[in-house]
C-alpha positions as CSV (number, residue, x, y, z in Angstrom):
1,M,-0.1,0.0,0.3
2,N,1.3,3.3,-1.1
3,A,-0.2,5.6,1.3
4,P,-1.1,4.8,5.2
5,V,-3.9,3.1,6.2
6,Q,-6.1,4.8,8.8
7,A,-7.4,2.4,11.1
8,G,-11.4,2.3,10.7
9,S,-10.8,4.3,7.2
10,L,-13.0,2.9,4.6
11,Q,-9.2,2.4,2.9
12,A,-8.9,-0.4,5.6
13,W,-12.6,-1.6,4.7
14,L,-11.8,-1.9,1.2
15,V,-8.6,-3.9,2.3
16,A,-10.8,-6.1,3.9
17,V,-13.5,-6.6,1.1
18,R,-10.8,-6.4,-1.7
19,P,-12.7,-5.2,-3.9
20,R,-10.8,-6.2,-7.3
21,T,-11.6,-9.8,-6.4
22,L,-15.3,-8.8,-7.3
23,L,-15.2,-9.8,-11.2
24,I,-14.9,-13.3,-10.3
25,A,-18.0,-13.2,-8.6
26,I,-19.6,-11.1,-11.8
27,S,-18.0,-13.4,-14.0
28,P,-20.3,-16.7,-13.8
29,V,-23.7,-13.6,-13.2
30,L,-22.9,-12.9,-16.8
31,V,-22.2,-15.6,-18.6
32,G,-25.2,-17.6,-16.9
33,A,-27.6,-14.8,-17.5
34,T,-26.3,-14.2,-21.3
35,L,-26.7,-18.3,-21.6
36,G,-30.2,-18.1,-20.5
37,F,-31.1,-15.6,-22.8
38,G,-29.5,-16.7,-25.7
39,R,-31.7,-19.9,-25.2
40,T,-34.6,-18.8,-24.3
41,G,-34.5,-15.2,-26.0
42,G,-35.8,-13.6,-22.9
43,I,-34.7,-13.4,-18.9
44,D,-36.0,-10.7,-15.5
45,P,-33.5,-8.5,-15.6
46,I,-34.6,-7.7,-11.9
47,A,-34.2,-11.3,-10.8
48,A,-30.6,-11.4,-13.5
49,L,-29.9,-7.5,-10.8
50,L,-31.1,-9.7,-7.4
51,V,-28.6,-12.7,-8.5
52,L,-25.4,-10.2,-9.3
53,A,-25.9,-8.4,-5.9
54,A,-26.1,-11.7,-4.1
55,A,-23.0,-13.3,-6.0
56,L,-21.1,-10.5,-5.3
57,L,-22.3,-10.0,-1.4
58,M,-21.0,-13.8,-0.6
59,Q,-17.5,-12.6,-2.3
60,V,-17.9,-9.9,-0.1
61,V,-18.4,-13.0,3.2
62,T,-15.6,-14.9,1.7
63,N,-13.4,-12.0,1.6
64,M,-14.1,-10.9,4.8
65,Q,-13.6,-13.9,6.7
66,N,-10.7,-15.0,5.2
67,D,-9.6,-12.1,6.5
68,V,-10.2,-12.1,10.0
69,G,-9.8,-15.6,9.8
70,Y,-6.5,-15.9,8.9
71,T,-5.6,-13.2,12.1
72,V,-7.4,-15.4,14.6
73,R,-5.4,-18.2,13.4
74,G,-1.6,-16.6,13.4
75,G,-1.4,-16.9,9.7
76,D,0.7,-13.8,9.7
77,R,2.8,-14.4,12.8
78,S,6.0,-15.9,10.9
79,G,6.4,-12.6,8.6
80,T,7.5,-14.7,5.8
81,R,4.1,-14.3,4.4
82,T,4.1,-12.1,0.8
83,G,-0.1,-11.9,-0.4
84,L,-2.3,-8.5,0.4
85,P,-2.2,-7.4,3.5
86,R,-5.0,-8.4,5.8
87,A,-7.1,-5.6,8.0
88,T,-7.1,-6.8,11.1
89,A,-3.3,-8.6,11.2
90,N,-2.3,-4.8,10.7
91,G,-5.1,-3.6,13.3
92,W,-6.6,-1.3,10.6
93,L,-9.7,-3.3,11.9
94,S,-10.9,-4.6,14.7
95,V,-11.9,-8.8,14.4
96,G,-14.9,-7.8,16.5
97,H,-15.4,-5.2,13.2
98,V,-15.3,-7.2,10.8
99,R,-17.1,-10.6,11.8
100,A,-19.8,-7.3,12.7
101,G,-19.8,-6.9,8.6
102,I,-19.4,-10.1,8.0
103,V,-22.9,-10.8,10.1
104,A,-24.4,-7.3,8.2
105,V,-23.4,-8.5,4.4
106,A,-25.1,-12.3,4.6
107,V,-28.5,-10.7,6.8
108,V,-28.8,-8.3,3.1
109,A,-27.8,-11.5,1.1
110,T,-30.0,-14.0,3.2
111,A,-32.8,-10.3,2.1
112,I,-32.2,-10.6,-1.3
113,G,-31.7,-15.0,-1.7
114,L,-35.6,-14.6,0.2
115,A,-36.2,-12.2,-2.6
116,L,-35.6,-14.6,-5.1
117,V,-37.4,-17.6,-3.0
118,A,-40.2,-16.0,-4.1
119,Y,-39.7,-15.3,-7.2
120,R,-38.1,-19.0,-8.2
121,G,-38.8,-21.4,-5.5
122,W,-37.5,-23.6,-3.0
123,P,-33.8,-24.9,-4.8
124,V,-32.8,-20.9,-4.8
125,L,-32.8,-21.3,-0.4
126,A,-30.7,-24.1,-0.6
127,I,-28.5,-23.4,-3.2
128,G,-27.7,-19.6,-1.4
129,V,-27.4,-21.5,2.4
130,A,-24.9,-24.0,0.8
131,S,-23.1,-20.7,-0.5
132,L,-22.9,-18.8,2.4
133,A,-21.8,-21.7,4.5
134,A,-19.2,-22.8,1.7
135,A,-17.9,-18.6,2.1
136,L,-18.0,-18.8,5.8
137,A,-16.6,-22.3,6.1
138,Y,-13.7,-21.6,3.8
139,M,-11.4,-20.5,6.8
140,G,-14.0,-20.5,9.2
141,G,-14.6,-24.0,11.7
142,P,-12.7,-25.8,13.2
143,K,-11.3,-27.0,9.9
144,P,-11.1,-24.0,7.5
145,I,-11.0,-25.2,3.8
146,A,-8.6,-22.7,3.0
147,Y,-6.1,-25.0,5.7
148,T,-7.5,-28.2,3.4
149,P,-6.3,-29.3,-0.1
150,L,-10.1,-28.3,-1.8
151,G,-9.7,-24.8,-1.6
152,E,-9.4,-25.0,-5.0
153,L,-12.1,-27.2,-5.9
154,T,-14.8,-25.0,-3.2
155,V,-14.0,-22.2,-6.0
156,F,-14.4,-24.2,-8.8
157,I,-18.4,-26.2,-7.5
158,F,-19.5,-22.1,-5.8
159,F,-18.1,-19.5,-8.2
160,G,-18.1,-22.1,-11.4
161,L,-20.7,-24.4,-11.7
162,V,-23.2,-23.6,-9.3
163,A,-22.9,-19.7,-10.3
164,V,-23.4,-20.2,-13.7
165,L,-25.7,-23.2,-13.8
166,G,-28.1,-21.6,-11.1
167,S,-28.0,-18.0,-12.6
168,D,-29.2,-19.9,-16.1
169,W,-31.8,-21.3,-13.6
170,V,-32.9,-18.8,-11.5
171,L,-33.6,-16.0,-14.5
172,T,-35.0,-19.1,-17.3
173,G,-36.5,-21.9,-14.9
174,S,-34.5,-24.6,-17.2
175,V,-30.2,-25.4,-17.9
176,G,-28.6,-26.1,-21.2
177,T,-26.0,-29.0,-22.1
178,V,-23.7,-25.4,-23.2
179,T,-24.3,-23.4,-19.9
180,V,-23.0,-26.7,-18.1
181,L,-19.7,-26.5,-19.7
182,A,-19.6,-23.0,-19.1
183,G,-19.9,-23.2,-15.8
184,V,-16.9,-25.3,-16.1
185,A,-15.2,-23.1,-18.4
186,I,-15.4,-20.3,-15.7
187,G,-14.3,-22.7,-12.7
188,S,-11.5,-23.6,-13.8
189,L,-10.4,-20.0,-14.0
190,A,-11.5,-18.7,-10.6
191,S,-9.9,-21.6,-9.3
192,A,-6.9,-20.8,-11.7
193,V,-7.1,-17.4,-9.0
194,L,-6.4,-19.0,-5.8
195,A,-4.4,-21.6,-7.4
196,V,-1.6,-19.1,-8.0
197,N,-2.0,-17.1,-4.4
198,N,-1.2,-20.7,-2.9
199,H,1.0,-21.5,-5.4
200,R,2.6,-18.2,-4.0
201,D,2.0,-19.0,-0.6
202,I,3.4,-22.7,-0.7
203,A,6.9,-22.1,1.8
204,H,4.5,-19.5,4.4
205,D,1.7,-21.9,4.0
206,R,3.7,-25.2,4.9
207,Q,5.0,-23.0,8.0
208,V,1.7,-22.5,9.7
209,G,0.2,-24.8,8.6
210,R,-1.8,-24.8,5.8
211,A,-2.1,-27.9,3.7
212,T,-3.3,-26.4,0.6
213,F,-2.9,-28.7,-3.1
214,A,0.2,-26.8,-3.7
215,V,0.8,-27.7,-0.1
216,T,0.1,-31.4,-0.8
217,V,1.2,-31.6,-4.6
218,G,4.4,-30.0,-4.8
219,E,5.9,-26.4,-6.6
220,A,6.5,-28.6,-10.0
221,G,2.8,-29.6,-9.6
222,S,1.7,-26.7,-8.2
223,S,2.7,-25.7,-11.4
224,L,1.2,-28.4,-13.9
225,F,-2.0,-27.3,-11.5
226,Y,-2.6,-23.8,-12.5
227,Q,-1.7,-24.3,-16.5
228,S,-4.3,-26.9,-17.0
229,L,-6.8,-24.4,-14.9
230,L,-6.3,-21.5,-17.6
231,F,-5.9,-23.8,-21.4
232,A,-8.6,-26.2,-20.0
233,P,-11.2,-22.9,-20.8
234,F,-10.1,-23.3,-24.2
235,A,-10.5,-26.6,-24.4
236,L,-13.8,-25.8,-24.3
237,L,-14.9,-23.2,-26.6
238,L,-15.3,-25.8,-29.6
239,P,-18.2,-27.9,-27.9
240,M,-20.0,-25.2,-26.8
241,A,-20.2,-23.6,-30.0
242,L,-21.0,-26.6,-32.0
243,L,-23.5,-26.7,-29.1
244,A,-25.2,-24.4,-29.6
245,H,-24.9,-23.9,-32.9
246,A,-23.3,-20.4,-32.7
247,A,-19.3,-19.8,-34.5
248,A,-19.9,-16.1,-32.3
249,L,-19.2,-18.7,-28.7
250,L,-15.3,-18.9,-30.3
251,L,-14.9,-14.7,-29.3
252,P,-12.4,-15.6,-25.9
253,A,-10.1,-17.1,-27.9
254,L,-9.5,-14.2,-28.9
255,L,-7.6,-14.4,-25.9
256,L,-5.5,-17.5,-26.2
257,P,-2.1,-15.1,-26.3
258,A,-3.0,-13.5,-23.2
259,A,-3.7,-16.6,-21.8
260,W,-0.2,-17.4,-23.2
261,Q,1.3,-14.6,-21.7
262,L,-0.1,-15.6,-18.2
263,R,1.7,-19.2,-18.2
264,Q,4.9,-17.3,-19.1
265,A,5.2,-15.0,-16.4
266,F,3.6,-17.2,-14.2
267,V,6.0,-20.4,-14.6
268,H,9.4,-18.2,-15.9
269,G,8.4,-14.4,-14.0
270,P,9.5,-13.4,-10.5
271,R,8.9,-15.0,-7.4
272,G,7.2,-13.6,-4.3
273,L,4.9,-10.4,-4.2
274,A,5.2,-10.4,-8.1
275,F,2.6,-13.3,-8.3
276,N,0.2,-10.8,-7.0
277,E,0.5,-9.2,-10.3
278,V,0.0,-12.5,-11.4
279,L,-3.0,-13.2,-9.4
280,F,-4.6,-10.0,-11.1
281,R,-4.1,-10.7,-14.4
282,T,-6.1,-14.2,-13.9
283,V,-8.7,-12.4,-12.7
284,R,-9.1,-10.0,-15.4
285,L,-8.7,-13.0,-17.6
286,E,-12.1,-14.7,-16.0
287,L,-13.4,-11.4,-17.0
288,G,-12.6,-11.6,-20.2
289,Y,-13.2,-14.6,-20.9
290,A,-16.6,-14.2,-19.2
291,A,-17.2,-11.0,-21.6
292,L,-16.4,-12.6,-24.8
293,L,-18.5,-15.5,-23.8
294,S,-21.5,-13.7,-22.7
295,A,-20.9,-11.1,-26.4
296,G,-21.3,-14.6,-28.4
297,A,-24.4,-15.6,-26.7
298,L,-25.6,-12.0,-27.7
299,V,-24.4,-12.6,-31.7
300,G,-25.5,-15.6,-31.8
301,R,-28.7,-14.7,-30.0
302,A,-29.5,-11.9,-32.9
303,L,-28.5,-14.4,-35.8
304,T,-30.7,-17.3,-35.3
């Protein structure tokens, strides 16, 4: 951080919320909504906004829980961590205040969820409860997901499959086959973001007892894992285009050079703090992929 962060300030809260990562929540809703529209020809825009709001709030809960949970467990005490700063670990926010913020955001998300339950029925409640439980369990409870090798899998499920398929279903009442493949693609890129984070922190996480996937498989395995997550979504473009009879769904292939540059930076670039920029570039790649896939869905609909 360039300027000192004042305790209790808006800047301190932004450190806990991490707004730059909210793109991870926007991408799956954008894809689910546009693919649903492309298949059915219509969605409820109010419901779409509510779904987007709920997804963003789930990401906020996850980020704040990650901040406070890591601090409570003493994850920053070794002094070897190279990740982004945490508001509670630096004393910019108290653990109690962040936990109160988590409750407040969860209450708002629940209210939005109830509105969507009224719109689409009880399955929305199941999706919402499972998503909130995963957000809280990532760095909360006696055995946080973040301390196991299941972090990337959890992200794949909830910020890929559940978010993309759930958005399509809530807005259209059905789920297309292309949406399933898109859920896999978006989930893969979202998982790649966490894979960068965990790869960067392998040495530190070993010291503090975090058995992440990267720690479990080692640096070479972690590198191969990230590269697989990065390029798998591009392998799914042709099947999606063929199933939808829409060549415009190949538009995300324009980002292959950017993905290759990311791969080069990850494998051959500097270590440590440099991975933070790789992380945010991966977030932007996911949003770009989602935007181009969504544009392809809309173009395909316009040409039918």
